[in-house]
C-alpha positions in Angstrom: -18.1 12.6 34.9 -14.5 12.6 36.6 -14.8 8.7 36.8 -16.6 8.5 33.5 -13.3 10.2 33.0 -10.6 7.5 34.5 -12.9 5.3 33.0 -12.2 6.5 28.9 -8.8 7.2 30.2 -8.0 3.9 31.2 -9.3 2.2 27.7 -7.0 4.4 26.1 -4.1 3.4 27.5 -4.8 -0.5 27.7 -5.5 0.1 23.4 -2.2 2.3 23.2 0.0 -0.3 25.1 -1.5 -3.5 23.5 -1.0 -1.5 20.1 2.5 -0.5 21.2 3.1 -3.9 22.4 2.9 -5.5 18.5 5.5 -3.6 17.3 3.2 -0.2 15.3 4.6 3.2 15.7 2.3 5.7 16.7 1.4 9.3 14.0 4.6 8.0 11.5 3.7 11.5 9.6 3.7 13.1 13.4 1.0 15.1 11.8 -1.7 16.1 14.7 -5.0 16.1 14.1 -7.7 14.0 14.5 -6.5 10.3 12.5 -3.2 10.5 14.7 -4.9 10.2 17.9 -6.8 7.6 16.4 -4.9 4.9 15.7 -5.4 2.9 18.9 -8.6 2.5 17.4 -9.3 0.3 14.7 -12.5 -1.5 13.5 -13.9 -5.3 13.4 -17.3 -4.2 13.2 -18.9 -6.8 9.9 -20.6 -3.1 8.7 -16.7 -1.9 8.5 -16.7 0.7 5.3 -13.2 0.1 4.3 -13.2 -2.9 2.1 -9.1 -2.3 1.1 -7.7 -3.6 4.6 -9.8 -3.8 7.6 -11.7 -6.4 7.7 -14.1 -7.2 5.5 -15.2 -10.6 6.2 -18.9 -9.8 7.1 -20.0 -9.3 4.1 -20.9 -12.4 2.7 -24.2 -10.9 5.3 -23.9 -7.5 3.9 -24.2 -8.5 -0.2 -27.2 -10.4 0.8 -25.6 -13.4 -0.2 -25.5 -15.0 3.5 -23.7 -18.7 2.9 -26.5 -21.2 5.3 -25.6 -24.3 6.5 -28.1 -25.4 4.0 -25.5 -24.6 1.6 -22.7 -27.0 0.4 -20.9 -24.5 1.0 -18.3 -22.0 -1.1 -16.9 -23.3 -4.6 -13.5 -25.6 -3.4 -14.8 -26.2 0.3 -14.3 -30.2 1.6 -17.2 -32.3 3.8 -16.5 -32.8 7.2 -16.1 -36.1 6.5 -12.8 -35.2 4.0 -11.8 -32.6 5.7 -11.0 -34.9 8.4 -10.1 -37.0 6.1 -7.8 -34.4 4.9 -6.7 -33.8 9.0 -8.6 -30.9 9.7 -9.3 -31.1 13.4 -10.6 -29.9 16.4 -8.1 -30.8 18.9 -5.8 -27.7 18.9 -2.1 -27.1 19.0 0.4 -24.3 20.6 2.8 -23.3 17.0 5.6 -21.1 17.8 7.2 -19.3 15.1 10.6 -19.0 14.7 12.7 -15.6 16.0 12.9 -12.8 13.9 16.5 -11.7 14.7 16.9 -9.0 12.3 16.5 -5.3 13.0 14.2 -3.6 11.1 15.0 0.8 10.1 16.9 2.3 7.6 20.0 0.7 6.3 22.2 3.4 6.5 22.6 6.1 8.5 22.0 10.1 6.8 24.0 12.8 8.9 21.7 15.7 10.9 22.6 17.7 8.1 20.8 15.6 4.9 18.1 17.2 3.7 14.8 16.3 1.8 16.8 15.8 -1.9 19.3 13.9 0.1 16.4 11.2 0.6 14.9 11.6 -1.9 17.6 10.3 -4.0 18.2 7.7 -2.4 15.4 6.4 -4.5 15.9 8.6 -7.7 19.3 8.9 -8.1 20.9 11.5 -10.4 21.8 8.7 -12.7 18.3 7.7 -12.9 17.5 11.9 -13.8 20.3 11.8 -16.0 19.1 9.0 -18.0 15.3 11.0 -18.0 17.6 13.6 -19.9 19.1 10.8 -22.3 16.1 9.6 -23.5 14.1 12.8 -23.4 16.6 13.9 -26.2 16.8 10.9 -27.9 13.3 10.7 -28.1 12.6 14.6 -28.9 14.7 13.9 -31.9 13.5 10.7 -33.2 9.4 12.8 -33.5 10.8 15.5 -34.9 12.6 13.5 -37.7 9.4 11.3 -38.2 7.4 14.3 -38.2 9.0 17.9 -38.6 11.1 19.8 -37.2 9.9 21.4 -33.6 12.0 25.0 -34.1 10.5 25.9 -29.9 12.4 22.5 -29.0 15.9 23.1 -27.0 17.9 19.5 -25.6 16.9 18.9 -21.5 20.1 19.7 -19.0 20.1 17.5 -15.6 18.6 20.9 -14.0 15.3 21.5 -16.3 14.5 17.5 -15.3 14.6 18.4 -11.9 12.7 21.7 -13.0 10.0 19.2 -14.1 10.3 16.7 -12.1 9.8 19.7 -8.8 6.3 21.1 -10.8 4.7 18.2 -11.2 5.7 17.2 -8.2 4.6 20.3 -6.2 1.0 19.2 -7.2 0.4 16.9 -4.0 1.1 19.8 -1.7 -0.7 22.0 -3.9 -3.9 20.3 -5.0 -5.0 21.2 -8.5 -6.8 19.9 -11.4 -4.0 19.9 -13.9 -0.1 20.9 -12.9 -0.3 23.8 -16.3 -2.7 25.6 -13.5 0.4 26.8 -11.8 1.0 29.1 -14.6 -2.7 30.4 -14.3 -4.2 33.4 -12.7 -6.3 31.3 -10.6 -7.4 29.8 -7.5 -4.3 27.7 -8.1 -1.8 29.3 -9.6 1.9 29.0 -7.8 4.1 32.3 -8.9 6.9 31.2 -6.4 8.1 28.7 -8.4 6.1 29.7 -12.0 8.7 32.0 -12.8 11.2 29.1 -12.9 10.5 28.0 -15.9 8.1 29.0 -18.3 5.0 27.3 -19.5 6.1 26.8 -22.9 9.3 24.8 -22.1 7.3 22.5 -19.4 4.6 21.9 -21.9 7.5 21.0 -24.4 9.7 18.6 -22.0 6.3 17.1 -21.0 5.5 16.5 -24.5 8.8 14.5 -25.2 9.0 13.2 -21.3 10.4 9.7 -21.3 12.2 7.0 -19.7 13.2 4.7 -22.4 12.6 6.1 -25.8 12.8 3.2 -28.3 11.6 0.0 -28.2 13.1 -2.2 -27.0 14.4 -6.1 -29.1 14.5 -8.1 -25.7 10.8 -7.2 -25.1 7.9 -5.2 -25.9 5.1 -6.2 -23.0 2.8 -2.9 -21.8 5.3 -1.6 -19.7 9.1 -1.3 -21.3 9.1 2.3 -21.0 9.2 2.3 -17.9 10.4 -1.2 -16.5 14.0 0.5 -16.1 13.1 2.3 -13.6 10.8 0.4 -11.8 13.8 -2.3 -11.9 16.1 0.8 -10.2 12.6 1.5 -7.1 12.5 -2.1 -6.5 16.0 -2.2 -5.7 15.7 0.6 -3.4 12.5 0.1 -2.3 14.1 -3.3 -1.0 17.1 -3.6 1.3 19.6 -1.5 0.5 18.1 0.9 1.9 15.5 0.5 4.6 15.0 -3.2 6.4 11.2 -4.2 6.8 10.1 -5.8 10.6 8.8 -8.8 10.7 5.4 -8.2 9.9 4.4 -7.6 6.7 0.9 -7.0 5.1 0.7 -6.9 0.7 -2.5 -5.4 -0.3 -3.6 -3.0 -3.4 -2.7 0.6 -2.4 -5.6 3.8 -2.4 -4.8 5.1 -5.8 -7.9 6.8 -6.9 -9.6 9.7 -7.6 -8.5 12.1 -5.0 -13.1 12.7 -3.6 -12.7 15.9 -2.7 -12.1 16.3 -6.9 -14.1 13.7 -8.4 -17.3 15.6 -5.7 -16.5 18.5 -7.7 -16.6 17.1 -11.0 -19.8 17.4 -13.7 -20.7 14.5 -15.6 -18.9 15.1 -18.5 -16.2 15.5 -16.8 -16.1 12.7 -15.3 -17.1 10.7 -18.3 -14.2 12.0 -20.1 -11.5 10.9 -17.5 -10.0 7.6 -18.4 -10.0 5.0 -16.1 -6.9 3.2 -15.2 -5.4 0.2 -17.1 -3.3 -1.4 -14.5 -3.8 -2.5 -11.0 -0.9 -2.2 -8.6 0.0 -4.2 -5.3 3.0 -3.7 -2.5 4.7 -5.0 0.1 4.4 -2.7 3.1 5.9 -2.9 6.7 2.8 -2.3 9.4 5.5 -1.0 12.1 6.6 1.9 9.8 4.1 1.9 6.7 7.3 2.3 3.8 6.6 0.3 1.2 9.0 -2.7 0.2 8.4 -4.4 -2.9 6.0 -3.5 -5.8 4.0 -5.4 -8.4 2.2 -3.5 -11.2 -0.4 -5.9 -13.2 -1.7 -4.8 -16.2 -5.5 -5.3 -16.6 -4.9 -6.0 -20.7 -2.6 -7.0 -22.7 1.2 -8.6 -21.6 3.2 -7.8 -18.3 6.6 -9.1 -18.5 6.6 -12.0 -16.3 3.0 -13.4 -18.1 0.6 -12.8 -15.4 -2.2 -11.1 -18.0 -2.6 -13.7 -19.3 -4.4 -15.0 -15.9 -7.8 -14.4 -16.4 -8.9 -16.5 -12.6 -8.9 -14.0 -10.4 -7.7 -16.6 -7.0 -5.1 -18.0 -9.4 -3.8 -14.7 -10.2 -3.8 -13.2 -6.5 -1.7 -15.9 -5.9 0.7 -15.4 -8.2 1.1 -11.3 -7.6 2.1 -13.0 -3.6 4.8 -14.8 -4.7 6.0 -12.3 -6.1 5.8 -10.0 -3.8 7.4 -12.0 -1.3 10.6 -14.1 -3.4 13.0 -12.4 -1.4 11.6 -12.5 1.9 12.5 -16.9 1.4 14.4 -18.4 5.1 13.5 -15.2 7.1 9.9 -15.8 9.3 8.6 -12.5 7.8 4.9 -13.2 9.0 2.3 -11.5 6.2 -1.2 -10.9 6.2 -3.4 -10.5 3.3 -6.7 -9.8 2.3 -9.1 -12.2 0.7 -8.2 -12.4 -2.8 -5.0 -13.8 -2.0 -5.8 -15.6 1.3 -5.5 -19.5 0.9 -4.6 -22.8 1.6 -2.3 -23.6 -1.2 -0.8 -20.3 -1.3 0.2 -20.0 2.3 1.5 -24.1 2.2 4.1 -22.8 -0.6 5.1 -19.9 1.9 5.6 -22.1 5.2 7.3 -24.5 2.9 9.8 -21.6 2.7 9.6 -19.8 6.3 7.6 -17.1 5.1 4.2 -16.9 7.8 0.9 -16.1 6.9 -2.0 -14.8 8.6 -4.9 -13.4 6.1 -8.9 -12.5 6.3 -11.6 -15.3 5.0 -14.3 -14.1 2.6 -16.4 -16.7 0.6 -16.6 -14.5 -2.2 -13.2 -13.5 -2.8 -11.0 -16.2 -1.6 -10.2 -19.6 -2.7 -11.8 -21.7 -0.3 -10.1 -25.4 -2.0 -9.4 -27.7 0.9 -11.4 -25.4 3.8 -13.6 -27.0 5.9 -17.4 -25.8 4.2 -18.6 -26.2 8.9 -16.2 -23.7 9.2 -17.2 -21.7 6.2 -21.1 -21.6 7.0 -22.7 -19.3 8.9 -24.5 -20.8 12.2 -28.7 -20.9 12.5 -28.1 -20.4 16.7 -27.9 -16.6 17.9 -24.1 -16.1 18.6 -22.4 -14.0 21.0 -19.7 -11.2 20.5 -16.7 -12.6 21.2 -17.6 -16.4 20.6 -14.8 -18.2 18.3 -14.3 -21.4 16.6 -11.3 -22.6 15.2 -10.3 -25.8 13.1 -6.7 -27.3 12.8 -4.9 -28.6 10.3 -1.3 -29.3 10.7 0.4 -25.7 11.8 -2.4 -23.8 9.9 -5.5 -22.6 11.7 -9.2 -21.6 10.4 -11.1 -19.6 12.9 -14.6 -18.5 12.4 -15.0 -15.0 15.1 -18.6 -13.4 15.7 -18.9 -9.8 16.4 -21.9 -8.4 14.8 -21.1 -10.5 11.8 -18.8 -13.5 10.9 -15.2 -12.9 10.1 -13.2 -16.3 8.8 -9.4 -16.0 9.6 -7.0 -18.3 8.2 -3.1 -18.7 10.0 -0.2 -20.6 10.4 1.5 -17.6 12.6 -0.3 -17.5 15.8 -1.7 -20.1 17.5 -4.8 -20.8 18.0 -5.1 -21.5 22.0 -3.7 -17.9 22.2 -6.5 -15.1 23.7 -6.7 -11.4 22.5 -8.5 -8.8 22.9 -10.1 -5.5 20.8 -10.7 -2.9 22.4 -13.2 -0.3 21.2 -13.6 2.4 22.6 -17.5 2.6 23.2 -17.6 -1.2 23.5 -14.7 -2.0 25.7 -12.6 -4.8 25.5 -13.8 -8.1 23.3 -12.5 -11.4 23.3 -10.6 -13.1 20.5 -8.0 -14.6 19.3 -4.3 -13.3 19.3 -4.6 -14.1 15.4 -7.8 -11.8 15.1 -6.3 -9.0 17.3 -3.0 -8.4 15.2 -4.7 -9.3 11.9 -7.1 -6.3 12.9 -3.9 -4.0 14.7 -1.7 -3.9 11.8 -4.3 -3.5 9.3 -6.0 -1.1 10.4 -2.6 0.7 10.7 -2.1 0.5 7.1 -5.1 2.0 6.0 -5.0 4.9 8.5 -1.2 5.3 6.7 -3.6 4.7 2.9 -5.3 7.9 4.4 -2.5 10.3 5.3 -0.1 9.6 2.5 -2.5 8.9 -0.3 -3.6 13.1 0.3 -0.1 12.9 -0.5 0.3 12.0 -4.5 0.8 13.8 -7.3 -2.0 14.9 -8.9 -1.2 14.8 -12.1 -3.1 12.7 -14.3 -1.7 11.8 -17.5 -3.4 9.3 -20.2 -1.0 7.2 -21.1 -0.8 4.6 -18.9 3.1 4.2 -18.3 3.3 7.8 -16.9 0.5 7.2 -14.7 2.9 4.6 -13.1 5.6 6.5 -12.8 3.9 9.7 -11.2 2.0 7.0 -9.1 5.5 5.0 -8.1 6.8 8.8 -7.8 4.6 9.4 -5.1 5.6 6.2 -2.7 9.7 6.9 -3.1 8.5 10.6 -1.9 6.6 8.9 1.0 9.2 5.9 1.7 11.7 9.3 1.5 9.4 11.0 4.4 9.8 7.4 6.6 13.7 7.5 6.3 14.0 11.0 6.9 11.5 10.8 10.2 13.8 8.0 11.4 16.7 9.6 10.8 18.7 12.4 12.7 17.9 15.4 10.5 13.8 15.2 11.8 15.1 16.6 14.9 16.9 19.6 13.7 13.7 20.6 11.8 10.6 18.8 12.4 9.0 18.8 9.4 5.8 17.8 8.6 4.4 15.2 5.5 3.3 18.6 4.0 6.7 20.3 5.1 8.7 17.9 3.3 7.0 17.5 0.6 7.0 21.3 -0.3 10.9 21.5 0.9 11.5 18.7 -1.5 10.0 20.7 -4.3 11.8 24.0 -4.0 15.1 21.9 -3.9 14.1 19.9 -6.9 13.4 23.7 -8.0 16.8 25.0 -7.0 14.8 27.7 -5.0 16.8 29.9 -2.5 14.7 30.1 0.2 14.1 27.1 0.3 12.3 27.4 4.2 8.6 25.5 3.8 5.9 27.6 4.2 3.8 27.5 7.3 
């Protein structure tokens, strides 16, 4: 028994050592529990149930659409003869990525006395809140001129707008079906903050709340009501507040309905809830979880850059990736991508800009144009766990690796000749190319980050798309604020968990005298 315990401990220490060598911080939210302690272990099995970030190659086997040697390969792939003419070869060579000279972390040092509100206002400053006040009052005036006066309305103030934001934000800490539950007498009531504003006043502000009151003659796309706020947020998410690490990931974060709430809904309630009319991609630092840039794509209608007109998914995802990485040129960043973005043409274009990539390939979801068919079909002979094969074209490697399923990777950031290892509690060490280990570690960290930070999304669910996007981005801003707080001197004074940080921020927005979070 003691020997088994020592062996398990040695595996744990080995995993942590390799995890830290990849410059991934452990437990960004500083909360105890299974999620924190399990960070070094990442699943790479073909039956992994995480489709968003973690490995999903092997989906060909699970879907029953196995690509065999007899088939012609996925669309766009080329024969072995054509591949050799294009420069693909079994001869492997080392590649080197230029060093990353920037130090990741906050760009400004916050004092030890900084409050949760101070960190939040790095992203949503007073002038943004004052603009909400101005636009809301303008919209209320125009609305009443057209539809008749509202006797119960008076112009909102900056203090009331902060309280309004605080009340809605409270649903990220105390989950409830409706923000109006705060004033109810039921289980989700919250009398400590309900006294700050009456329900009637809150509903009036909610009725007229606007970021942009009127349609501009310069643009009428679907996000015009929130575009100035998104532009401001993009700037604050960028290098003005935080410098990301060399390794970053492009993906769609978890923004669907809370699964716990969904299981309690009746079928009728679920039918009434409208599906999202937008998708959201982010570029996220894999060392801290900080979201560096966001991109919102409307599924219907016209976007500000014309991407809504693109019906071809690979083309759309490629354009989204370019939008998210437009500020990374010349920095030698390494970008991890999921199957929907990974493509040879995109990687070659990024390499010219000194942006290097490593991504998972799927024969169903990826653009396989220009890739050799022989690397995309499953061999008929049985494979050993950890067995891999690689081909190169210039600095780009196409890797096929077996681990209870076939996983394929495309990379120009890691040498195919360098070996790595996947460390699992039950199976021990599984050999793999270094690109596979790096992808598994970084993407696993982001998946675990998403699992945690999605618990703190604002639960208010408005019907209008621009309001859904607004509250979603406010949630992301609060999570980014917490990351900056954890990296500041203020965290060493009062070590708030993410839940405590959110509760404290709510009370500061409401300007309550007793701002200490409940334990």
